[in-house]
Backbone bond lengths (Angstrom), bond angles and torsions (degrees), N, CA, C in turn:
res aa  C-N    CA-C-N  psi(-1)  N-CA   C-N-CA  omega(-1)  CA-C   N-CA-C  phi
1 E - - - 1.467 - - 1.521 111.96 -
2 L 1.332 117.09 -39.53 1.487 117.94 178.49 1.497 109.32 -63.86
3 G 1.354 118.19 -36.21 1.398 121.46 175.93 1.576 112.85 -60.37
4 R 1.267 111.66 -35.91 1.514 117.84 178.17 1.502 109.57 -68.21
5 V 1.328 118.34 -35.89 1.430 123.14 175.62 1.492 108.10 -57.57
6 G 1.323 117.51 -47.24 1.541 120.58 -178.08 1.517 108.34 -59.01
7 A 1.354 117.00 -45.88 1.448 121.30 -176.77 1.515 111.81 -63.35
8 L 1.304 117.33 -40.03 1.447 123.97 -179.52 1.561 109.44 -63.15
9 R 1.377 115.24 -46.39 1.406 118.81 -179.65 1.529 113.68 -67.13
10 A 1.403 112.78 -35.91 1.464 114.43 176.95 1.530 114.17 -64.12
11 G 1.397 111.79 -28.74 1.447 117.20 177.90 1.540 114.60 -88.67
12 G 1.327 113.25 14.79 1.448 116.78 176.14 1.566 114.28 77.37
13 K 1.314 117.61 10.25 1.502 117.60 -179.34 1.497 109.88 -100.48
14 T 1.351 113.46 71.39 1.453 123.47 -173.58 1.527 109.62 -60.09
15 E 1.331 119.96 -52.97 1.456 122.56 -175.32 1.608 113.30 -61.81
16 A 1.353 111.58 -39.72 1.436 115.32 175.21 1.440 111.42 -61.25
17 A 1.366 119.26 -45.23 1.436 123.40 -178.60 1.583 109.30 -60.42
18 L 1.326 116.79 -42.96 1.417 120.23 177.99 1.504 113.31 -64.09
19 E 1.338 116.06 -37.35 1.510 119.06 178.16 1.569 107.50 -57.04
20 V 1.354 113.32 -45.97 1.472 113.06 -177.44 1.564 110.59 -66.60
21 L 1.261 118.82 -40.53 1.460 120.05 178.59 1.471 114.58 -61.38
22 Y 1.313 116.97 -42.06 1.498 121.37 177.97 1.553 107.94 -69.69
23 F 1.217 120.39 -36.17 1.518 124.29 172.40 1.527 109.54 -57.52
24 L 1.320 115.55 -50.54 1.491 120.57 -178.88 1.533 110.24 -63.83
25 S 1.301 115.50 -34.59 1.515 118.69 -176.79 1.534 109.29 -68.47
26 R 1.325 116.18 -29.23 1.487 119.14 179.64 1.548 106.84 -83.38
27 E 1.350 116.73 -42.44 1.540 118.14 -174.34 1.589 112.08 -72.59
28 F 1.330 113.20 -28.99 1.460 120.45 -179.56 1.490 111.59 -120.52
29 A 1.347 116.29 51.06 1.476 122.57 -171.83 1.536 114.14 -54.73
30 D 1.337 117.41 -25.22 1.391 122.66 -175.30 1.517 112.51 -98.49
31 N 1.332 118.49 10.68 1.444 122.81 -174.48 1.575 103.29 -104.99
32 G 1.386 114.72 113.88 1.468 118.29 178.16 1.483 114.50 -68.61
33 I 1.309 118.05 -28.42 1.529 118.18 178.48 1.456 112.41 -63.60
34 V 1.348 119.51 -38.88 1.429 122.17 179.34 1.522 111.33 -63.39
35 H 1.331 118.48 -49.16 1.500 123.24 177.71 1.483 110.48 -61.50
36 N 1.324 119.92 -39.02 1.501 122.93 -179.86 1.529 108.21 -66.42
37 S 1.338 115.60 -41.29 1.532 119.38 -178.97 1.541 108.51 -64.03
38 L 1.384 115.21 -37.73 1.439 121.41 -178.53 1.549 107.16 -62.78
39 G 1.346 112.16 -48.14 1.493 118.17 179.70 1.498 115.43 -56.66
40 D 1.370 113.14 -46.03 1.432 121.51 179.17 1.515 111.35 -58.63
41 F 1.348 115.89 -47.68 1.427 120.17 177.00 1.471 115.70 -59.59
42 L 1.353 117.91 -47.45 1.388 122.48 -179.20 1.562 110.39 -65.18
43 R 1.284 115.06 -36.11 1.483 116.78 -178.89 1.513 111.87 -63.87
44 R 1.353 114.04 -43.76 1.481 121.19 178.50 1.605 109.70 -62.49
45 E 1.298 115.67 -27.91 1.501 117.84 178.04 1.591 108.46 -89.52
46 E 1.236 119.15 6.89 1.519 127.09 177.99 1.528 109.91 60.91
47 R 1.343 119.15 30.85 1.421 124.95 172.43 1.563 106.20 -99.42
48 Y 1.366 110.95 76.89 1.499 115.09 -165.90 1.507 114.01 -74.85
49 S 1.384 115.98 -35.33 1.508 113.45 178.91 1.519 112.23 -60.42
50 E 1.387 117.08 -45.61 1.419 120.52 178.21 1.514 111.89 -64.95
51 A 1.289 117.19 -36.88 1.444 118.60 178.46 1.493 110.55 -68.69
52 K 1.364 123.49 -34.46 1.434 123.60 174.71 1.543 111.90 -60.35
53 S 1.370 114.45 -43.59 1.491 116.97 179.34 1.483 111.02 -57.24
54 A 1.335 116.06 -46.01 1.484 123.37 -177.80 1.617 110.41 -62.12
55 Y 1.297 112.14 -44.23 1.470 114.91 176.65 1.543 115.29 -65.72
56 D 1.370 111.62 -37.49 1.563 115.65 175.01 1.543 108.85 -56.25
57 K 1.331 118.16 -46.36 1.457 119.93 -178.62 1.479 112.10 -65.01
58 A 1.354 117.02 -41.00 1.466 120.81 -179.10 1.574 109.14 -60.91
59 I 1.329 114.80 -46.85 1.451 119.89 -173.04 1.589 108.39 -67.90
60 E 1.297 113.74 -39.32 1.487 117.02 174.38 1.521 114.27 -54.07
61 I 1.328 112.52 -44.27 1.456 120.01 -176.84 1.498 110.09 -72.99
62 Y 1.305 119.01 -40.83 1.525 123.17 175.97 1.475 110.66 -62.13
63 R 1.391 118.13 -41.45 1.453 119.02 -177.20 1.502 111.83 -70.58
64 E 1.380 117.17 -34.75 1.457 120.21 174.94 1.473 112.84 -61.25
65 N 1.351 118.48 -28.62 1.412 122.45 -178.11 1.548 113.32 -102.92
66 N 1.388 115.49 8.07 1.426 120.67 179.67 1.519 110.47 60.69
67 N 1.339 119.13 38.22 1.439 120.71 -170.52 1.608 108.05 -131.89
68 I 1.274 116.95 28.39 1.465 122.89 177.54 1.551 110.80 -64.74
69 T 1.305 116.15 131.06 1.500 120.31 178.96 1.562 108.89 -119.61
70 W 1.345 114.21 159.06 1.411 118.19 178.66 1.491 117.00 -64.09
71 P 1.393 123.29 -36.07 1.428 121.51 -177.48 1.530 113.20 -58.50
72 V 1.297 118.09 -41.88 1.529 121.12 -176.50 1.560 110.03 -65.98
73 L 1.412 113.66 -36.09 1.455 117.50 177.10 1.485 110.59 -68.87
74 Y 1.325 119.87 -44.82 1.432 127.25 174.83 1.453 113.15 -53.44
75 A 1.349 115.88 -50.15 1.514 120.33 178.32 1.541 110.16 -64.68
76 R 1.263 119.10 -42.35 1.468 113.94 178.15 1.481 112.67 -66.93
77 G 1.345 115.26 -33.52 1.507 120.37 176.70 1.495 110.75 -58.02
78 I 1.333 116.22 -45.40 1.487 121.71 176.51 1.500 110.63 -57.05
79 T 1.335 115.13 -44.79 1.435 122.25 -178.84 1.525 111.17 -60.48
80 H 1.318 116.32 -50.79 1.457 121.24 172.78 1.486 112.31 -51.28
81 E 1.329 116.64 -48.01 1.451 119.54 -174.72 1.544 109.79 -64.28
82 R 1.341 117.89 -38.47 1.475 120.80 177.70 1.509 112.69 -65.37
83 L 1.399 112.52 -27.18 1.430 115.29 176.84 1.554 114.45 -89.99
84 E 1.292 114.94 10.43 1.434 121.50 -178.61 1.543 115.33 63.63
85 E 1.317 111.79 29.33 1.484 118.00 175.73 1.483 111.83 -105.17
86 W 1.407 111.62 72.87 1.492 115.05 -166.97 1.438 117.56 -63.16
87 D 1.319 115.55 -40.90 1.497 118.62 -176.40 1.557 112.08 -58.30
88 E 1.386 112.64 -43.85 1.424 117.00 173.43 1.431 117.91 -64.72
89 A 1.391 116.45 -36.99 1.426 123.44 177.16 1.579 109.59 -59.69
90 E 1.426 113.46 -52.55 1.417 117.53 -177.33 1.575 110.81 -58.63
91 S 1.256 118.31 -41.91 1.425 122.76 -179.37 1.548 109.54 -59.37
92 D 1.301 117.31 -46.57 1.429 121.25 179.16 1.579 110.94 -61.87
93 F 1.326 116.55 -48.24 1.428 118.36 175.65 1.541 114.68 -54.20
94 R 1.337 114.14 -48.12 1.518 120.12 -179.05 1.486 110.94 -61.76
95 N 1.356 117.04 -40.01 1.464 119.69 177.95 1.460 110.75 -65.37
96 A 1.321 117.51 -40.25 1.490 122.48 178.86 1.564 105.32 -59.50
97 L 1.301 121.15 -42.59 1.471 122.69 -177.38 1.481 111.74 -75.59
98 T 1.332 118.01 -22.11 1.530 117.08 168.21 1.411 112.86 -62.01
99 I 1.404 116.79 -40.02 1.436 120.19 -179.02 1.580 109.09 -76.66
100 K 1.306 116.20 -39.57 1.526 116.39 -175.24 1.528 106.51 -134.57
101 P 1.339 120.07 84.15 1.495 121.61 -171.06 1.553 115.41 -63.69
102 D 1.336 113.68 -20.45 1.494 118.66 -174.32 1.531 111.07 -106.90
103 Q 1.378 116.94 29.58 1.458 118.73 178.44 1.489 109.74 -88.02
104 A 1.348 116.78 109.88 1.461 122.86 -166.81 1.539 108.19 -67.07
105 N 1.366 121.63 -38.74 1.432 120.41 -178.80 1.563 112.80 -61.76
106 V 1.327 113.95 -42.83 1.458 118.31 179.86 1.482 110.62 -67.52
107 L 1.305 119.22 -46.93 1.480 124.16 174.48 1.576 110.02 -49.84
108 N 1.264 114.40 -47.71 1.438 123.95 -174.45 1.479 109.06 -65.25
109 Y 1.355 121.40 -50.81 1.426 128.53 -174.24 1.540 107.54 -63.65
110 L 1.278 115.73 -48.54 1.496 118.29 178.65 1.466 113.26 -65.63
111 G 1.338 117.19 -48.86 1.392 119.36 176.94 1.492 119.30 -55.90
112 Y 1.367 112.12 -46.99 1.437 120.49 175.83 1.482 112.92 -60.53
113 S 1.356 120.53 -43.68 1.417 128.09 179.66 1.549 110.50 -59.48
114 L 1.368 115.09 -43.05 1.453 120.28 -178.60 1.515 110.38 -67.49
115 I 1.306 116.35 -43.91 1.449 124.01 176.00 1.558 109.38 -55.25
116 D 1.226 115.84 -53.95 1.441 121.75 -176.46 1.556 109.84 -63.08
117 R 1.284 117.47 -28.26 1.454 120.33 178.33 1.525 112.12 -87.46
118 G 1.358 116.64 -5.58 1.478 121.73 -176.24 1.521 114.06 68.73
119 E 1.358 117.45 30.06 1.418 121.73 -173.86 1.543 109.61 -115.54
120 K 1.312 122.11 142.73 1.459 124.93 164.69 1.424 111.90 52.01
121 L 1.449 117.56 50.04 1.456 122.97 -162.40 1.544 108.28 -67.89
122 E 1.322 118.70 -44.08 1.428 120.38 179.70 1.532 111.40 -57.72
123 E 1.303 117.46 -51.68 1.426 119.37 178.33 1.460 116.13 -61.43
124 A 1.350 115.94 -35.56 1.481 124.86 178.38 1.555 107.74 -63.87
125 M 1.378 113.94 -49.07 1.455 116.02 -178.63 1.550 113.44 -62.30
126 T 1.331 115.04 -36.14 1.497 119.34 174.49 1.493 112.56 -59.86
127 M 1.346 116.48 -42.56 1.423 122.22 178.48 1.515 111.94 -60.39
128 I 1.315 113.50 -49.92 1.486 117.82 -176.51 1.575 110.50 -68.23
129 E 1.309 118.83 -37.70 1.456 118.08 176.21 1.547 111.23 -63.66
130 K 1.323 115.43 -34.28 1.465 117.95 178.28 1.530 110.97 -69.26
131 A 1.377 116.54 -40.80 1.419 122.31 176.31 1.558 110.86 -57.88
132 V 1.424 112.74 -45.46 1.463 111.96 -179.62 1.514 113.93 -66.96
133 S 1.334 116.22 -33.01 1.461 118.44 174.24 1.519 114.47 -63.32
134 L 1.291 115.52 -28.04 1.521 122.11 179.00 1.461 111.61 -82.81
135 Q 1.333 119.37 -33.40 1.478 121.54 -178.11 1.560 106.08 -141.67
136 P 1.332 117.22 75.12 1.414 121.87 179.18 1.542 119.08 -68.70
137 E 1.368 112.77 -15.09 1.473 116.85 177.88 1.498 112.65 -97.49
138 S 1.405 119.41 9.14 1.431 123.84 177.84 1.551 110.71 -86.87
139 G 1.286 119.51 108.51 1.453 123.80 -175.01 1.496 108.42 -61.12
140 Y 1.372 117.87 -35.79 1.436 120.70 -178.65 1.519 115.46 -68.36
141 I 1.303 113.55 -35.16 1.488 119.96 175.74 1.523 109.10 -73.86
142 V 1.276 120.54 -44.34 1.494 120.13 179.07 1.438 110.72 -62.63
143 D 1.398 117.82 -32.68 1.427 123.17 178.89 1.553 109.29 -63.92
144 S 1.326 116.79 -38.39 1.471 123.21 175.82 1.528 110.41 -57.48
145 L 1.312 115.42 -46.86 1.492 119.29 179.47 1.546 108.69 -61.54
146 G 1.302 115.05 -48.68 1.474 115.55 -178.64 1.605 113.07 -62.07
147 W 1.325 115.76 -38.35 1.401 118.84 177.49 1.504 110.62 -68.82
148 A 1.320 120.71 -33.17 1.488 123.04 177.15 1.523 108.06 -62.54
149 Y 1.320 114.90 -46.24 1.524 115.59 174.39 1.538 115.37 -59.55
150 Y 1.311 112.78 -39.24 1.461 117.80 176.33 1.553 111.84 -59.92
151 R 1.264 114.85 -48.54 1.510 120.08 -177.75 1.518 111.57 -64.99
152 M 1.347 114.22 -24.68 1.531 117.56 177.18 1.458 113.16 -91.50
153 G 1.388 114.90 2.05 1.489 115.22 175.25 1.509 113.17 90.08
154 E 1.366 120.61 6.06 1.459 123.10 -172.75 1.473 105.77 -99.44
155 Y 1.362 122.23 76.14 1.385 123.82 -160.75 1.586 111.54 -78.67
156 K 1.297 115.27 -27.64 1.526 115.56 176.04 1.500 109.28 -67.27
157 K 1.271 120.01 -43.49 1.518 122.08 178.86 1.534 107.97 -66.59
158 A 1.322 117.44 -35.56 1.448 122.81 -178.86 1.588 107.30 -63.88
159 V 1.293 118.04 -46.36 1.475 118.92 -178.26 1.518 109.00 -65.98
160 S 1.287 118.38 -39.86 1.458 120.41 -178.55 1.539 112.74 -60.39
161 E 1.329 115.92 -45.90 1.480 121.95 178.06 1.484 111.51 -70.00
162 L 1.306 116.65 -42.48 1.517 120.65 -175.92 1.502 110.22 -66.91
163 E 1.311 115.51 -34.91 1.514 120.96 178.45 1.533 108.01 -62.26
164 K 1.331 116.58 -41.26 1.477 119.40 175.96 1.497 112.28 -61.77
165 A 1.407 112.61 -42.17 1.470 119.44 -176.82 1.530 111.01 -63.14
166 V 1.319 115.23 -42.49 1.500 122.22 174.98 1.433 112.10 -59.66
167 G 1.342 118.74 -38.19 1.447 123.29 178.77 1.465 111.56 -67.30
168 L 1.361 117.26 -34.66 1.470 120.63 -177.83 1.566 110.04 -80.43
169 V 1.398 115.97 -37.62 1.462 116.60 179.15 1.577 108.35 -128.35
170 P 1.339 118.81 78.26 1.453 120.68 -170.86 1.536 116.08 -61.27
171 N 1.299 117.09 -26.30 1.436 120.19 -173.25 1.541 117.79 -103.94
172 D 1.346 113.95 13.86 1.448 119.06 -177.79 1.584 104.51 -85.99
173 P 1.435 118.42 121.66 1.407 121.09 179.67 1.559 112.81 -62.52
174 I 1.315 118.95 -45.33 1.474 120.79 -179.17 1.530 113.66 -59.52
175 I 1.311 113.22 -45.23 1.536 117.31 -179.48 1.454 110.21 -59.41
176 N 1.364 114.64 -47.20 1.463 118.12 -175.47 1.552 109.76 -70.19
177 D 1.267 118.75 -33.71 1.457 119.03 171.70 1.548 113.30 -62.47
178 H 1.315 117.87 -43.85 1.438 121.41 179.26 1.614 107.07 -62.17
179 Y 1.299 117.61 -42.44 1.457 120.97 179.50 1.585 110.24 -60.87
180 A 1.310 116.03 -43.13 1.483 119.27 -178.08 1.582 106.64 -69.66
181 D 1.255 119.38 -38.03 1.535 118.49 177.39 1.538 109.94 -57.94
182 A 1.353 115.53 -46.49 1.480 119.06 -179.68 1.485 110.10 -62.46
183 L 1.290 120.31 -44.41 1.430 123.78 179.71 1.583 109.36 -56.95
184 W 1.283 114.87 -46.62 1.420 118.70 -179.59 1.482 112.85 -59.87
185 M 1.345 119.08 -38.76 1.430 123.34 177.28 1.489 114.36 -64.67
186 L 1.322 115.59 -20.23 1.547 119.08 176.18 1.552 110.43 -100.52
187 S 1.394 113.86 18.44 1.489 120.89 179.87 1.474 113.13 64.49
188 R 1.288 121.02 20.08 1.473 120.88 175.88 1.616 104.57 -95.27
189 K 1.315 114.62 71.09 1.385 120.38 -167.93 1.555 116.01 -76.46
190 I 1.344 117.82 -30.49 1.362 121.79 174.59 1.497 111.34 -66.03
191 Q 1.328 119.68 -41.36 1.408 123.44 178.53 1.579 108.71 -67.07
192 A 1.268 114.79 -41.97 1.547 119.20 179.74 1.522 108.13 -56.53
193 R 1.335 116.55 -53.51 1.433 117.60 -179.46 1.525 115.27 -60.22
194 Y 1.392 113.14 -31.21 1.464 116.51 179.01 1.585 107.04 -61.09
195 F 1.321 116.17 -49.21 1.455 118.80 -174.81 1.506 112.63 -71.28
196 W 1.365 115.83 -30.70 1.490 114.52 173.21 1.514 113.10 -64.93
197 N 1.397 113.63 -41.55 1.472 118.82 176.17 1.554 111.44 -62.10
198 Y 1.304 117.36 -36.62 1.499 122.57 175.16 1.497 109.66 -56.37
199 V 1.377 110.93 -51.67 1.535 113.51 -178.68 1.544 111.06 -56.20
200 L 1.325 119.04 -39.80 1.439 120.27 -178.30 1.522 111.26 -63.91
201 G 1.324 117.75 -21.44 1.470 121.75 -177.67 1.597 111.53 -88.35
202 L 1.305 115.43 -7.74 1.430 120.24 174.52 1.499 111.51 -73.89
203 S 1.313 114.14 155.88 1.532 119.32 -172.03 1.569 112.45 -84.84
204 D 1.333 116.95 -32.97 1.459 121.76 -170.96 1.527 115.69 -107.39
205 V 1.339 113.29 48.19 1.448 117.24 -178.02 1.510 108.49 -103.43
206 E 1.350 115.68 125.86 1.433 123.10 -178.04 1.538 108.46 -61.77
207 E 1.360 115.14 148.91 1.445 117.78 -174.45 1.466 110.35 -64.93
208 K 1.325 121.92 -35.20 1.434 124.20 -179.55 1.476 111.64 -63.04
209 L 1.391 118.96 -42.12 1.434 118.75 176.11 1.503 112.93 -70.43
210 R 1.331 117.30 -38.92 1.449 121.38 176.06 1.578 113.87 -53.43
211 K 1.265 112.74 -45.40 1.499 118.08 176.56 1.523 113.67 -64.72
212 K 1.275 113.71 -42.21 1.493 121.33 176.66 1.555 112.10 -58.40
213 I 1.358 114.35 -44.24 1.429 117.65 -177.48 1.506 112.22 -72.30
214 K 1.337 115.39 -34.65 1.520 116.32 178.50 1.514 108.66 -65.32
215 N 1.297 120.92 -30.81 1.462 120.88 178.40 1.512 107.56 -74.21
216 K 1.392 119.43 -34.52 1.429 116.13 178.84 1.506 115.07 -71.24
217 I 1.330 114.06 -28.97 1.553 117.90 177.83 1.473 106.26 -63.47
218 I 1.318 119.70 -37.98 1.470 120.91 -177.86 1.558 112.76 -81.88
219 L 1.269 116.82 -42.51 1.450 120.72 -168.62 1.526 114.42 -110.26
220 G 1.318 116.61 -11.16 1.485 121.11 -176.66 1.520 104.57 75.12
221 I 1.351 114.24 -161.84 1.438 124.40 179.56 1.483 109.49 -98.25
222 Q 1.351 118.49 117.41 1.486 125.53 -176.20 1.522 108.81 -95.16
223 N 1.326 109.88 150.80 1.466 118.28 170.96 1.451 115.64 55.69
224 E 1.303 117.94 42.87 1.473 122.52 176.58 1.482 105.06 -125.95
225 S 1.366 116.73 143.08 1.438 119.15 -178.38 1.619 103.74 -111.41
């Protein structure tokens, strides 16, 4: 039945797939895999409140059976973060790392989030550097290191790392935007505008980011030291 859910989703039948998942969650109420699968599906659909409820149930079942794993804590942590419930998100990420200390994606997500919030910068940088050492070919993780340097005002190091990230994932709008920001801060303004314009030409740019970049092309980056 879970395989059928995947086939329905691949065919664009989202609501039909969800109907099956909700049916399974009732019929197999004590099965953590079913609730976890429901949470993953809802999270991908950006239905975060519903996803959190499903993950809560899955984690409750896993804990009762002493079978809690890092991926479900990581997934619920992402859900909390998207719901702007940062304390709960950080707790889930740290608990995931207690189970799997060398999980690069968790280290990256937590480290990047802390950097972006301006919190625990030294610890966050250590996490991101460790993530990069574990997955040096991941453009998204290298981007986090570059953005960490940017947030700490080390713009030359930021450009160096973000240039690598762009090389690894050339068509990612956020990575290219980060790279342009760092170039701007080194007064390489023509190059910065080139990359911002490049982002606007990509097909999968969220409207919020598109609007922000249009403003930067006109005004540059304001109120940054």
